[in-house]
TIRO-2110 file (N, C-alpha, C; in Angstrom, 1 decimal):
// TIRO-2110
-38.6, 218.2, -168.8, N, 1, A
-36.6, 218.4, -168.1, CA, 1, A
-36.8, 219.6, -167.5, C, 1, A
-36.4, 219.8, -166.6, N, 2, A
-36.2, 221.0, -165.3, CA, 2, A
-35.1, 221.7, -166.3, C, 2, A
-35.5, 223.0, -166.6, N, 3, A
-34.6, 224.1, -166.7, CA, 3, A
-33.8, 224.7, -165.0, C, 3, A
-32.6, 224.7, -165.4, N, 4, A
-31.9, 225.3, -164.3, CA, 4, A
-32.1, 227.0, -164.3, C, 4, A
-32.3, 227.2, -162.9, N, 5, A
-32.7, 228.1, -162.9, CA, 5, A
-31.4, 229.1, -162.9, C, 5, A
-31.2, 230.2, -163.2, N, 6, A
-30.5, 231.4, -163.4, CA, 6, A
-29.8, 231.8, -162.3, C, 6, A
-28.4, 232.0, -161.7, N, 7, A
-27.8, 232.6, -160.4, CA, 7, A
-28.3, 233.8, -159.9, C, 7, A
-29.0, 233.8, -158.6, N, 8, A
-29.1, 234.9, -158.1, CA, 8, A
-28.4, 235.2, -156.9, C, 8, A
-27.8, 236.8, -157.0, N, 9, A
-26.5, 237.0, -156.0, CA, 9, A
-26.7, 236.8, -155.3, C, 9, A
-25.9, 236.5, -154.1, N, 10, A
-26.2, 236.3, -152.5, CA, 10, A
-27.3, 235.5, -151.8, C, 10, A
-27.9, 234.5, -152.8, N, 11, A
-29.0, 233.9, -152.8, CA, 11, A
-28.4, 232.6, -151.8, C, 11, A
-28.3, 232.1, -150.6, N, 12, A
-28.2, 230.9, -149.8, CA, 12, A
-29.5, 230.2, -149.3, C, 12, A
-29.5, 228.5, -149.6, N, 13, A
-30.7, 228.0, -148.7, CA, 13, A
-29.9, 227.1, -148.4, C, 13, A
-31.2, 226.9, -147.0, N, 14, A
-30.8, 225.7, -146.2, CA, 14, A
-31.8, 224.6, -145.9, C, 14, A
-31.3, 223.6, -145.9, N, 15, A
-32.5, 222.7, -145.4, CA, 15, A
-31.8, 222.1, -144.2, C, 15, A
-32.2, 222.6, -142.5, N, 16, A
-31.5, 221.9, -141.4, CA, 16, A
-32.0, 220.5, -141.2, C, 16, A
-30.9, 220.2, -140.1, N, 17, A
-31.3, 218.8, -139.7, CA, 17, A
-32.4, 218.2, -139.4, C, 17, A
-32.8, 217.4, -139.4, N, 18, A
-34.2, 217.1, -139.0, CA, 18, A
-35.2, 216.8, -140.1, C, 18, A
-35.0, 217.5, -141.1, N, 19, A
-36.0, 218.3, -141.9, CA, 19, A
-35.8, 217.0, -143.2, C, 19, A
-37.2, 216.5, -143.7, N, 20, A
-36.8, 216.0, -144.8, CA, 20, A
-37.8, 216.3, -145.7, C, 20, A
-37.2, 216.3, -147.4, N, 21, A
-37.8, 216.8, -148.5, CA, 21, A
-37.6, 216.0, -149.3, C, 21, A
-39.6, 215.9, -149.8, N, 22, A
-39.6, 214.9, -150.8, CA, 22, A
-40.0, 215.2, -151.9, C, 22, A
-39.3, 215.4, -152.9, N, 23, A
-39.9, 216.1, -154.1, CA, 23, A
-38.6, 216.6, -154.6, C, 23, A
-38.2, 217.1, -156.0, N, 24, A
-37.2, 217.9, -156.6, CA, 24, A
-37.1, 219.0, -155.9, C, 24, A
-35.9, 219.7, -155.9, N, 25, A
-35.4, 220.7, -155.1, CA, 25, A
-34.5, 221.7, -156.3, C, 25, A
-35.2, 222.7, -156.6, N, 26, A
-34.9, 223.6, -157.8, CA, 26, A
-34.4, 224.9, -157.0, C, 26, A
-33.2, 225.5, -156.8, N, 27, A
-32.8, 226.4, -156.4, CA, 27, A
-32.0, 227.6, -157.1, C, 27, A
-32.0, 228.6, -157.0, N, 28, A
-31.3, 229.6, -157.8, CA, 28, A
-30.2, 230.2, -157.1, C, 28, A
-29.6, 229.8, -156.1, N, 29, A
-28.1, 229.9, -155.4, CA, 29, A
-27.4, 228.7, -154.9, C, 29, A
-26.5, 229.2, -153.9, N, 30, A
-26.0, 228.1, -153.2, CA, 30, A
-27.1, 227.3, -152.2, C, 30, A
-26.4, 226.4, -152.0, N, 31, A
-27.7, 225.4, -151.0, CA, 31, A
-26.9, 224.6, -150.3, C, 31, A
-27.3, 224.5, -149.1, N, 32, A
-26.4, 223.7, -148.2, CA, 32, A
-27.9, 222.6, -147.3, C, 32, A
-27.2, 221.0, -148.0, N, 33, A
-28.1, 220.1, -146.8, CA, 33, A
-27.8, 219.2, -145.9, C, 33, A
-28.3, 219.8, -144.6, N, 34, A
-28.2, 219.1, -143.6, CA, 34, A
-29.4, 218.2, -143.3, C, 34, A
-30.1, 218.3, -144.0, N, 35, A
-31.3, 217.0, -143.9, CA, 35, A
-31.3, 216.3, -144.9, C, 35, A
-32.2, 215.5, -145.1, N, 36, A
-32.8, 214.6, -146.0, CA, 36, A
-33.4, 215.3, -147.3, C, 36, A
-32.8, 214.8, -148.7, N, 37, A
-33.8, 215.2, -149.7, CA, 37, A
-33.8, 213.7, -150.3, C, 37, A
-34.7, 213.6, -151.0, N, 38, A
-35.2, 212.3, -151.4, CA, 38, A
-36.3, 213.0, -152.7, C, 38, A
-35.1, 212.9, -153.5, N, 39, A
-35.7, 213.6, -155.0, CA, 39, A
-34.3, 214.3, -156.0, C, 39, A
-34.4, 215.1, -156.7, N, 40, A
-33.1, 215.7, -157.6, CA, 40, A
-33.2, 217.1, -157.2, C, 40, A
-31.6, 217.3, -156.8, N, 41, A
-31.2, 219.0, -156.4, CA, 41, A
-30.9, 219.6, -158.1, C, 41, A
-31.4, 220.6, -158.0, N, 42, A
-30.6, 221.3, -159.2, CA, 42, A
-30.2, 223.0, -158.7, C, 42, A
-29.1, 223.5, -158.9, N, 43, A
-28.6, 224.9, -158.7, CA, 43, A
-27.7, 224.9, -160.0, C, 43, A
-27.9, 226.3, -160.0, N, 44, A
-26.8, 226.9, -161.1, CA, 44, A
-25.5, 227.4, -160.5, C, 44, A
-25.4, 227.0, -159.1, N, 45, A
-24.3, 227.8, -158.0, CA, 45, A
-23.8, 226.3, -157.3, C, 45, A
-23.8, 226.3, -155.9, N, 46, A
-22.9, 225.4, -155.2, CA, 46, A
-23.6, 224.4, -154.4, C, 46, A
-23.5, 223.3, -154.0, N, 47, A
-24.0, 222.6, -153.4, CA, 47, A
-23.4, 221.6, -152.3, C, 47, A
-23.3, 222.0, -151.0, N, 48, A
-22.8, 221.5, -150.2, CA, 48, A
-23.8, 220.7, -149.0, C, 48, A
-23.3, 219.0, -149.3, N, 49, A
-24.5, 218.1, -148.4, CA, 49, A
-23.3, 218.1, -147.0, C, 49, A
-23.8, 218.4, -145.9, N, 50, A
-23.3, 218.7, -144.9, CA, 50, A
-23.0, 217.1, -144.5, C, 50, A
-22.2, 217.2, -143.3, N, 51, A
-22.3, 215.6, -142.3, CA, 51, A
-23.8, 215.0, -141.8, C, 51, A
-24.5, 215.8, -141.5, N, 52, A
-25.5, 214.9, -141.5, CA, 52, A
-26.8, 215.3, -142.9, C, 52, A
-26.2, 215.5, -143.3, N, 53, A
-26.8, 215.5, -144.6, CA, 53, A
-27.3, 214.2, -145.9, C, 53, A
-28.1, 214.0, -146.3, N, 54, A
-28.6, 213.0, -147.2, CA, 54, A
-29.1, 212.8, -148.7, C, 54, A
-28.5, 212.7, -149.7, N, 55, A
-29.2, 213.1, -150.9, CA, 55, A
-29.4, 212.0, -151.7, C, 55, A
-30.7, 211.3, -152.0, N, 56, A
-31.1, 210.5, -152.5, CA, 56, A
-31.4, 210.9, -154.2, C, 56, A
-30.4, 210.9, -155.0, N, 57, A
-31.5, 211.1, -156.3, CA, 57, A
-30.2, 212.0, -156.8, C, 57, A
-30.7, 212.5, -158.4, N, 58, A
-29.3, 213.4, -159.4, CA, 58, A
-29.3, 214.6, -158.3, C, 58, A
-28.5, 215.1, -158.4, N, 59, A
-27.3, 216.7, -157.5, CA, 59, A
-26.9, 217.3, -159.1, C, 59, A
-27.3, 218.2, -159.7, N, 60, A
-26.7, 219.2, -160.5, CA, 60, A
-26.6, 220.1, -160.4, C, 60, A
-24.9, 220.8, -160.2, N, 61, A
-24.9, 222.1, -160.1, CA, 61, A
-23.4, 222.3, -160.6, C, 61, A
-22.8, 223.5, -160.4, N, 62, A
-21.8, 224.0, -160.9, CA, 62, A
-20.7, 223.4, -159.9, C, 62, A
-21.0, 223.5, -158.7, N, 63, A
-19.4, 223.3, -157.7, CA, 63, A
-20.2, 222.3, -156.7, C, 63, A
-19.4, 221.9, -156.2, N, 64, A
-20.3, 220.9, -154.7, CA, 64, A
-19.3, 220.5, -153.9, C, 64, A
-19.8, 220.1, -152.7, N, 65, A
-19.0, 220.0, -151.6, CA, 65, A
-19.5, 218.9, -150.6, C, 65, A
-19.2, 217.9, -150.7, N, 66, A
-19.7, 216.7, -150.1, CA, 66, A
-18.9, 216.2, -148.8, C, 66, A
-19.8, 216.0, -147.3, N, 67, A
-19.7, 216.2, -146.5, CA, 67, A
-20.2, 214.9, -146.2, C, 67, A
-21.4, 214.7, -146.7, N, 68, A
-22.4, 213.4, -145.7, CA, 68, A
-22.6, 212.5, -146.7, C, 68, A
-23.4, 211.7, -147.0, N, 69, A
-24.2, 211.0, -147.7, CA, 69, A
-25.3, 211.2, -149.5, C, 69, A
-24.7, 210.7, -150.0, N, 70, A
-25.4, 210.7, -152.1, CA, 70, A
-25.7, 209.2, -152.1, C, 70, A
-26.8, 209.4, -152.6, N, 71, A
-27.2, 207.9, -153.2, CA, 71, A
-27.8, 208.2, -154.8, C, 71, A
-26.9, 208.5, -155.5, N, 72, A
-27.5, 208.9, -156.8, CA, 72, A
-26.5, 209.7, -157.7, C, 72, A
-26.7, 210.1, -159.0, N, 73, A
-25.7, 210.4, -159.7, CA, 73, A
-25.8, 212.2, -159.6, C, 73, A
-24.3, 212.5, -159.6, N, 74, A
-23.7, 213.7, -159.2, CA, 74, A
-23.5, 214.1, -160.8, C, 74, A
-23.9, 215.7, -161.1, N, 75, A
-23.4, 216.2, -162.3, CA, 75, A
-23.0, 218.0, -161.9, C, 75, A
-21.9, 217.8, -161.9, N, 76, A
-21.1, 218.8, -161.3, CA, 76, A
-20.4, 219.6, -162.3, C, 76, A
-20.1, 220.6, -162.9, N, 77, A
-20.0, 221.3, -164.1, CA, 77, A
-18.7, 221.5, -163.8, C, 77, A
-18.5, 222.0, -162.9, N, 78, A
-16.5, 222.5, -162.6, CA, 78, A
-15.6, 221.8, -161.2, C, 78, A
-16.0, 222.1, -160.4, N, 79, A
-15.2, 221.3, -159.1, CA, 79, A
-16.2, 220.6, -158.1, C, 79, A
-15.8, 219.5, -157.9, N, 80, A
-16.2, 218.5, -156.8, CA, 80, A
-15.5, 218.0, -155.7, C, 80, A
-15.9, 218.2, -154.2, N, 81, A
-15.1, 217.9, -153.5, CA, 81, A
-15.3, 216.9, -152.9, C, 81, A
-14.9, 215.7, -152.3, N, 82, A
-15.4, 214.9, -151.8, CA, 82, A
-14.7, 214.8, -150.6, C, 82, A
-15.4, 215.1, -149.0, N, 83, A
-14.7, 215.3, -148.0, CA, 83, A
-14.2, 214.1, -147.0, C, 83, A
-13.6, 214.0, -146.0, N, 84, A
-12.9, 212.8, -145.5, CA, 84, A
-13.8, 212.0, -144.6, C, 84, A
-15.6, 212.3, -144.8, N, 85, A
-16.6, 212.1, -144.0, CA, 85, A
-17.3, 212.0, -145.1, C, 85, A
-17.6, 212.0, -146.4, N, 86, A
-18.5, 211.8, -147.9, CA, 86, A
-18.5, 210.1, -148.3, C, 86, A
-19.9, 209.8, -148.4, N, 87, A
-20.1, 208.4, -148.6, CA, 87, A
-21.1, 208.4, -149.6, C, 87, A
-20.3, 208.1, -151.2, N, 88, A
-20.9, 208.8, -152.2, CA, 88, A
-21.1, 207.1, -152.9, C, 88, A
-22.8, 206.7, -153.3, N, 89, A
-23.0, 205.9, -153.8, CA, 89, A
-23.8, 206.1, -155.2, C, 89, A
-22.8, 206.1, -156.4, N, 90, A
-23.5, 206.6, -158.0, CA, 90, A
-22.5, 206.9, -158.7, C, 90, A
-23.1, 207.0, -160.0, N, 91, A
-22.0, 207.9, -160.9, CA, 91, A
-22.0, 209.4, -160.3, C, 91, A
-20.6, 209.6, -161.1, N, 92, A
-20.3, 210.9, -160.9, CA, 92, A
-19.9, 211.4, -162.3, C, 92, A
-20.1, 212.8, -162.9, N, 93, A
-19.9, 213.4, -164.3, CA, 93, A
-19.4, 214.6, -163.3, C, 93, A
-18.1, 214.8, -163.7, N, 94, A
-17.5, 216.8, -163.1, CA, 94, A
-16.3, 216.9, -163.8, C, 94, A
-16.3, 218.2, -163.9, N, 95, A
-15.2, 218.7, -164.8, CA, 95, A
-13.1, 218.4, -164.0, C, 95, A
-13.8, 218.6, -162.5, N, 96, A
-12.4, 218.3, -161.8, CA, 96, A
-12.9, 218.0, -160.8, C, 96, A
-11.9, 216.6, -159.8, N, 97, A
-12.7, 216.1, -158.7, CA, 97, A
-11.5, 216.0, -157.6, C, 97, A
-11.6, 216.5, -156.2, N, 98, A
-10.8, 215.9, -155.3, CA, 98, A
-11.4, 215.2, -154.4, C, 98, A
-10.7, 214.1, -153.8, N, 99, A
-11.1, 213.2, -153.0, CA, 99, A
-10.0, 213.4, -151.9, C, 99, A
-10.6, 213.4, -150.6, N, 100, A
-10.1, 213.6, -149.2, CA, 100, A
-9.8, 211.8, -149.0, C, 100, A
-8.5, 212.0, -148.2, N, 101, A
-8.4, 210.3, -147.5, CA, 101, A
-9.6, 210.2, -146.5, C, 101, A
-10.2, 209.2, -146.6, N, 102, A
-11.2, 208.9, -146.0, CA, 102, A
-12.7, 208.8, -146.1, C, 102, A
-12.8, 209.3, -147.5, N, 103, A
-13.8, 209.2, -148.5, CA, 103, A
-14.3, 208.3, -149.2, C, 103, A
-15.6, 207.5, -149.0, N, 104, A
-16.1, 206.8, -149.7, CA, 104, A
-16.7, 207.0, -150.7, C, 104, A
-16.2, 206.2, -152.0, N, 105, A
-16.9, 206.2, -153.6, CA, 105, A
-17.1, 204.8, -154.3, C, 105, A
-18.4, 204.5, -154.4, N, 106, A
-18.7, 203.3, -155.3, CA, 106, A
-19.5, 203.9, -156.4, C, 106, A
-18.8, 203.7, -157.8, N, 107, A
-19.6, 204.4, -159.1, CA, 107, A
-18.7, 204.1, -159.9, C, 107, A
-19.2, 204.9, -161.0, N, 108, A
-18.1, 205.8, -162.4, CA, 108, A
-18.2, 206.7, -162.2, C, 108, A
-16.7, 207.1, -162.6, N, 109, A
-16.6, 208.8, -162.3, CA, 109, A
-16.2, 209.2, -163.9, C, 109, A
-16.6, 210.3, -164.3, N, 110, A
-16.0, 210.7, -166.1, CA, 110, A
-15.7, 212.2, -165.8, C, 110, A
-14.7, 212.3, -166.4, N, 111, A
-14.4, 213.7, -166.2, CA, 111, A
-14.7, 214.7, -167.3, C, 111, A
-14.7, 215.6, -167.5, N, 112, A
-15.4, 216.3, -168.5, CA, 112, A
-14.9, 217.5, -168.5, C, 112, A
-14.2, 218.2, -169.5, N, 113, A
-13.8, 219.8, -169.7, CA, 113, A
-14.8, 220.8, -170.2, C, 113, A
END
């Protein structure tokens, strides 16, 4: 089992549009995905999947904003925001969730405190 890394202050990671990563991605700060990740994403901080971003696999994080596409399980401890351009296919477990008009979500959602 992969351990979640500790947060490193001011650590920002970005996977730019046109980049494809196959394998698990573990980071110690905020992450923005504008490319494609085929594998699991783990961050003790915030994960943003941009409008051009695609994530195929589990996302485990503290907070998340989804503008793009996620095919897989989202485990967000605090707040998950699905923006109007989001397309989610998979189950969600989160503390709180905001869904903007236009967002697409198919799957099951569990709200946990």
